[in-house]
C-alpha positions as CSV (number, residue, x, y, z in Angstrom):
1,M,6.1,20.7,18.7
2,R,3.7,22.5,21.1
3,S,2.2,20.4,23.9
4,I,-1.5,20.4,24.4
5,W,-1.6,18.8,27.8
6,N,0.8,18.3,30.7
7,G,0.5,15.5,33.2
8,A,2.0,12.2,34.2
9,I,1.8,8.5,33.4
10,S,0.8,6.4,36.4
11,F,2.6,3.1,36.0
12,G,1.9,1.3,39.3
13,L,3.9,3.3,41.9
14,V,6.0,4.9,39.1
15,S,5.0,8.4,38.0
16,I,6.4,9.6,34.7
17,P,5.9,13.4,34.0
18,I,5.0,13.8,30.3
19,K,3.8,16.3,27.7
20,L,1.0,15.4,25.2
21,V,1.8,16.4,21.6
22,N,-0.4,15.9,18.6
23,A,1.0,13.1,16.4
24,T,-1.1,14.0,13.3
25,E,-1.9,17.0,11.2
26,S,-4.4,17.7,8.5
27,H,-3.3,18.9,5.1
28,S,-6.8,19.4,3.8
29,I,-7.4,22.6,1.9
30,S,-9.8,24.9,3.6
31,F,-12.2,27.1,1.7
32,R,-13.8,30.4,2.9
33,Q,-17.4,31.3,2.4
34,I,-17.8,34.3,0.1
35,H,-20.6,36.4,-1.4
36,V,-20.9,35.2,-5.0
37,S,-21.9,38.5,-6.4
38,D,-19.0,40.6,-5.2
39,G,-16.5,38.0,-3.7
40,G,-16.8,39.5,-0.2
41,R,-16.0,37.1,2.6
42,V,-18.9,35.9,4.7
43,R,-18.1,35.6,8.4
44,Y,-19.9,34.2,11.4
45,R,-20.1,36.5,14.3
46,K,-20.7,35.3,17.8
47,V,-23.5,37.4,19.1
48,C,-25.1,37.3,22.6
49,E,-28.8,36.6,22.3
50,L,-29.7,38.9,25.3
51,D,-28.0,42.2,24.2
52,G,-27.4,41.5,20.5
53,E,-23.8,42.5,20.8
54,E,-20.8,40.6,19.3
55,V,-18.8,38.7,22.0
56,P,-15.0,38.4,21.8
57,T,-13.4,35.0,22.3
58,A,-11.9,35.9,25.6
59,E,-15.4,36.4,27.1
60,I,-16.8,33.1,25.8
61,G,-17.2,30.3,28.4
62,K,-18.9,27.0,28.7
63,G,-22.4,26.2,29.8
64,Y,-24.8,23.2,30.0
65,E,-28.3,23.6,28.7
66,E,-31.0,22.1,30.8
67,A,-34.2,20.5,29.4
68,D,-36.2,23.7,30.1
69,G,-33.6,25.8,28.2
70,S,-31.9,27.3,31.2
71,I,-28.0,27.4,31.1
72,V,-25.8,26.2,33.9
73,P,-22.3,28.0,33.7
74,I,-19.3,25.6,33.9
75,T,-15.8,26.9,34.4
76,D,-12.4,25.3,33.9
77,E,-11.9,25.3,37.7
78,D,-15.1,23.3,38.1
79,L,-13.8,20.6,35.8
80,A,-10.3,20.6,37.4
81,R,-11.9,20.0,40.9
82,L,-13.7,16.8,39.7
83,P,-12.9,13.8,42.0
84,I,-11.4,11.7,39.3
85,P,-7.7,10.4,39.4
86,T,-7.3,10.9,35.6
87,A,-7.7,14.7,35.7
88,K,-3.9,15.2,35.2
89,T,-2.8,11.6,35.0
90,I,-2.7,8.9,32.3
91,E,-3.5,5.9,34.4
92,I,-2.5,2.5,33.0
93,V,-5.0,-0.1,33.9
94,S,-3.8,-3.2,32.0
95,F,-1.5,-4.6,29.3
96,V,-3.0,-6.6,26.5
97,P,-1.9,-8.0,23.1
98,A,-2.2,-5.4,20.3
99,D,-4.5,-7.6,18.2
100,E,-7.2,-7.5,20.9
101,I,-7.8,-3.8,20.1
102,D,-10.6,-3.3,17.6
103,P,-9.4,-0.8,14.9
104,L,-12.9,0.7,15.0
105,Q,-12.1,2.1,18.5
106,M,-9.1,4.0,17.2
107,D,-9.4,7.8,17.5
108,A,-6.8,10.7,17.6
109,A,-3.1,9.9,18.0
110,Y,-0.6,11.7,20.3
111,Y,3.1,11.5,21.2
112,L,4.1,11.3,24.8
113,A,7.3,13.3,25.5
114,A,9.3,13.0,28.7
115,N,8.9,16.2,30.7
116,G,12.2,17.0,32.3
117,A,15.4,15.2,33.0
118,T,14.0,13.2,35.9
119,A,11.4,11.6,33.6
120,A,13.9,10.2,31.2
121,K,14.7,7.0,33.2
122,P,11.1,5.9,34.0
123,Y,10.0,6.9,30.4
124,T,12.7,4.6,28.9
125,L,11.8,1.8,31.3
126,L,8.2,1.8,30.2
127,R,9.2,2.0,26.6
128,E,11.5,-1.0,26.8
129,A,9.0,-3.0,28.8
130,L,6.4,-2.4,26.1
131,K,8.9,-3.5,23.4
132,R,9.9,-6.7,25.1
133,S,6.4,-7.7,26.1
134,R,5.0,-7.0,22.6
135,K,1.9,-5.7,24.3
136,V,0.1,-2.4,24.5
137,A,-1.0,-0.5,27.6
138,I,-4.6,0.4,28.1
139,A,-5.1,3.7,30.1
140,K,-7.7,6.2,31.1
141,Y,-7.1,10.0,31.0
142,A,-9.1,13.2,31.0
143,L,-8.9,15.7,28.1
144,R,-11.1,18.6,27.0
145,G,-13.7,18.1,29.7
146,R,-14.2,14.4,29.6
147,E,-12.6,11.1,30.6
148,R,-11.2,9.1,27.7
149,L,-9.7,5.7,27.0
150,G,-6.3,5.3,25.5
151,M,-3.8,2.8,24.1
152,L,0.0,3.3,24.6
153,R,2.4,1.7,22.2
154,V,6.0,2.2,21.0
155,V,6.7,4.0,17.7
156,D,10.4,4.1,17.0
157,D,11.9,5.4,20.3
158,V,8.8,7.2,21.4
159,I,5.7,6.2,23.4
160,A,2.6,7.0,21.3
161,M,-1.0,7.1,22.6
162,H,-4.1,6.5,20.6
163,G,-7.3,7.7,21.9
164,L,-9.9,4.9,22.0
165,L,-13.7,5.2,21.8
166,W,-15.5,3.6,24.7
167,P,-17.0,0.2,23.8
168,D,-20.6,1.6,24.1
169,E,-19.6,4.2,21.5
170,I,-19.2,1.6,18.7
171,R,-22.4,1.1,16.9
172,A,-23.5,-2.5,16.1
173,P,-23.5,-3.1,12.3
174,E,-27.2,-4.0,12.1
175,G,-28.8,-3.9,8.7
176,V,-25.5,-3.2,7.0
177,A,-24.6,-6.7,5.6
178,P,-26.4,-8.0,2.5
179,E,-29.8,-9.5,3.5
180,A,-29.9,-12.0,0.7
181,E,-28.0,-15.3,1.2
182,V,-25.1,-15.5,-1.2
183,T,-23.0,-18.6,-1.9
184,V,-19.3,-18.0,-2.8
185,R,-17.7,-20.8,-4.8
186,E,-14.2,-22.1,-4.2
187,A,-13.1,-21.1,-7.7
188,E,-14.2,-17.5,-7.0
189,L,-12.2,-17.5,-3.7
190,D,-9.2,-18.9,-5.6
191,L,-9.4,-16.0,-8.1
192,A,-9.8,-13.5,-5.3
193,D,-6.7,-14.9,-3.6
194,A,-4.8,-14.8,-7.0
195,L,-5.8,-11.1,-7.4
196,M,-4.6,-10.3,-3.9
197,A,-1.3,-12.0,-4.5
198,T,-0.8,-10.2,-7.8
199,L,-1.5,-6.8,-6.3
200,G,1.0,-7.6,-3.6
201,E,2.0,-5.0,-1.0
202,V,2.6,-1.3,-1.1
203,E,4.7,1.1,0.9
204,I,2.2,3.3,2.8
205,S,4.7,6.1,2.7
206,S,4.6,6.1,-1.1
207,L,0.9,7.0,-1.2
208,H,-0.2,10.6,-1.5
209,D,-3.3,12.7,-1.8
210,D,-4.0,13.2,-5.6
211,Y,-7.1,15.2,-5.0
212,R,-5.3,17.8,-2.8
213,E,-2.5,18.1,-5.5
214,A,-5.1,18.7,-8.2
215,V,-6.8,21.4,-6.1
216,E,-3.5,23.1,-5.4
217,A,-2.7,23.1,-9.2
218,M,-6.1,24.5,-9.9
219,L,-5.7,27.3,-7.3
220,A,-2.3,28.2,-8.7
221,A,-3.7,28.3,-12.3
222,K,-6.7,30.4,-11.3
223,A,-4.5,32.8,-9.4
224,G,-2.5,33.3,-12.6
225,E,-5.7,33.5,-14.7
226,G,-4.6,30.6,-16.8
227,F,-7.0,28.0,-15.6
228,E,-9.3,26.2,-18.1
229,P,-11.6,23.6,-16.5
230,S,-11.3,20.3,-18.2
231,E,-14.0,17.7,-18.4
232,A,-13.7,15.0,-15.7
233,V,-13.1,11.5,-17.0
234,A,-16.3,9.5,-16.6
235,E,-15.7,6.4,-14.6
236,P,-17.6,3.2,-15.5
237,A,-20.9,3.0,-13.7
238,G,-21.0,0.6,-10.8
239,G,-23.4,-2.3,-10.4
240,Q,-23.0,-3.6,-13.9
241,V,-21.1,-6.8,-13.1
242,I,-22.6,-9.7,-15.1
243,D,-20.1,-12.4,-14.3
244,L,-18.0,-12.2,-11.2
245,M,-15.6,-14.9,-12.4
246,A,-14.9,-12.9,-15.6
247,A,-14.4,-9.7,-13.6
248,L,-11.9,-11.4,-11.3
249,E,-10.1,-13.0,-14.3
250,N,-9.9,-9.6,-16.0
251,S,-8.7,-8.0,-12.8
252,V,-5.9,-10.6,-12.4
253,R,-4.8,-10.1,-16.0
254,A,-4.8,-6.3,-15.6
255,A,-2.9,-6.5,-12.3
256,K,-0.2,-8.8,-13.8
257,A,0.2,-6.5,-16.8
258,S,0.5,-3.5,-14.5
259,R,3.1,-5.3,-12.3
260,A,5.1,-6.3,-15.4
261,G,5.3,-2.7,-16.4
262,D,4.5,-3.3,-20.1
263,G,2.7,0.1,-20.3
264,A,-0.4,-1.4,-22.0
265,D,-3.7,0.0,-20.8
266,T,-5.2,-3.4,-20.2
267,G,-7.6,-2.4,-17.5
268,A,-9.4,0.3,-19.6
269,G,-10.5,-2.0,-22.3
270,A,-11.4,-5.0,-20.2
271,E,-15.1,-5.8,-20.3
272,V,-17.1,-8.2,-18.2
273,T,-18.6,-11.1,-20.2
274,P,-21.1,-13.7,-19.3
275,I,-20.0,-17.3,-18.6
276,R,-20.0,-19.4,-21.8
277,R,-22.2,-22.4,-21.4
278,K,-21.1,-25.8,-22.9
279,T,-23.1,-26.8,-25.9
280,A,-23.4,-30.1,-27.7
281,A,-20.4,-30.9,-29.9
282,A,-21.0,-30.4,-33.6
283,P,-20.3,-33.5,-35.8
284,K,-16.7,-33.5,-36.9
285,T,-16.0,-33.0,-40.6
286,V,-14.0,-35.9,-41.9
287,G,-11.6,-34.7,-44.6
288,G,-10.2,-37.1,-47.2
289,K,-12.2,-40.1,-46.0
290,K,-15.2,-41.8,-47.6
291,S,-18.4,-42.1,-45.8
292,T,-20.3,-45.4,-45.2
293,A,-22.6,-44.8,-48.0
294,S,-19.8,-44.1,-50.4
295,A,-18.1,-47.3,-49.3
296,G,-21.3,-49.3,-50.0
297,T,-21.5,-47.7,-53.5
298,A,-17.9,-48.5,-54.2
299,K,-18.5,-52.1,-53.2
300,K,-21.5,-52.4,-55.6
301,T,-19.5,-50.8,-58.4
302,T,-16.7,-53.3,-57.9
303,A,-19.2,-56.2,-58.0
304,A,-20.8,-55.0,-61.2
305,T,-17.4,-54.7,-62.7
306,K,-16.5,-58.3,-61.8
307,K,-19.8,-59.5,-63.4
308,T,-19.1,-57.6,-66.6
309,A,-15.7,-59.1,-66.8
310,A,-17.1,-62.6,-66.3
311,A,-19.6,-61.9,-69.2
312,G,-16.6,-61.6,-71.6
313,K,-16.0,-57.9,-71.5
314,P,-12.5,-57.6,-70.0
315,A,-11.6,-54.8,-72.4
316,T,-14.1,-52.4,-70.8
317,T,-12.6,-52.9,-67.3
318,K,-9.1,-52.5,-68.5
319,S,-10.0,-49.4,-70.5
320,T,-11.7,-47.8,-67.5
321,S,-8.6,-48.3,-65.3
322,R,-6.4,-46.9,-68.0
323,T,-8.4,-43.7,-68.4
324,T,-7.1,-42.5,-65.0
325,K,-3.7,-41.8,-66.6
326,S,-3.4,-38.5,-68.4
327,T,-0.8,-39.5,-71.0
328,P,-1.1,-39.9,-74.8
329,A,-0.7,-43.6,-74.5
330,A,-3.6,-43.8,-72.1
331,A,-5.8,-41.8,-74.5
332,K,-4.9,-44.2,-77.4
333,S,-5.7,-47.3,-75.3
334,T,-9.0,-45.7,-74.3
335,S,-10.0,-45.2,-77.9
336,A,-9.0,-48.8,-78.8
337,A,-10.9,-50.1,-75.8
338,T,-14.0,-48.2,-76.9
339,K,-13.8,-49.6,-80.4
340,S,-13.3,-53.2,-79.2
341,S,-16.2,-52.7,-76.8
342,S,-18.5,-51.6,-79.6
343,A,-17.4,-54.6,-81.8
344,A,-18.1,-57.0,-78.9
345,T,-21.5,-55.4,-78.4
346,K,-22.4,-55.9,-82.0
347,K,-21.3,-59.5,-82.1
348,A,-23.2,-60.2,-79.0
349,A,-26.3,-58.7,-80.4
350,A,-26.0,-60.6,-83.7
351,G,-25.5,-63.9,-81.8
352,T,-28.6,-63.2,-79.8
353,T,-30.7,-62.5,-83.0
354,K,-29.5,-65.7,-84.7
355,K,-30.4,-67.8,-81.6
356,A,-33.8,-66.2,-81.3
357,A,-34.9,-67.0,-84.9
358,P,-34.8,-70.8,-84.7
359,R,-36.9,-70.7,-81.5
360,K,-39.7,-69.0,-83.4
361,R,-39.6,-71.5,-86.2
362,S,-39.7,-74.5,-83.9
363,S,-42.7,-73.2,-82.0
364,A,-44.5,-72.7,-85.3
């Protein structure tokens, strides 16, 4: 890898010659600006404002513009002669626990390579000291015309340096948090914890750029004139959550199904539903049991039956009980009971008539 800066690490009285190498690279696909009508490339030309001529890169230098518009030329030699100790040195100023570094301060990342055989021993000493202390080194260095802040840590067997933003370069998050006061219930936090536990962990190395792959496939297809644009799948509109609890429950179910690998598309059909409110319980339907009113009616019917039996009509009660049987014998007994009941009724009526007649004669 090509070094972008040569210098030394200042570790107390120990000086470690190093080379600075970029630790990251961009895989983003770059597009060129073209003339839509004919496809010609559109280029930016660096033209001098005074003579109107294009200036080659070798003749372009630095300058600082004053408030009145005048330009003060600045050369690399001017910057190299600045009275700062970090011009060619990464000066370690302290060692702190890694968790004291705010991730918001993280900037570009570099690898520090030992420059020469004499640098191997002090380089290894610093690396092993960082490992054993489980701390990171805070350093100051100058790069590309300005002094910067850095953090040194161990990655495998290499010392890496992360450029850090200065504390005053971190903007305060004013007006970013929701202004309305929101209360989060314990049940919602429990569901959020369950969702986090269900999703589990992921190997960062297994993640990849789906968008870049899709662009590369599209470019390959267009180059072969076999590209047909397809309609993008519309994602559900945001801000439509009606019930947070239901959304969390659906998310947990979908995550569990996904982790189980059942292949079912549970997440696509999940819908957020409002919380069901508890309503008054409907009266239970009693099956096969008599109500209170029916019981009262049955008692009255039983009492009437007893009175009828006491009046000398036992045949009617017996015939009524026998009619519940669906046999020929029961039918015959019912017919006989009906005849005896009719005869008893006629005798009772005749007796009443005979008794009534003497009363009229006596009163006369």
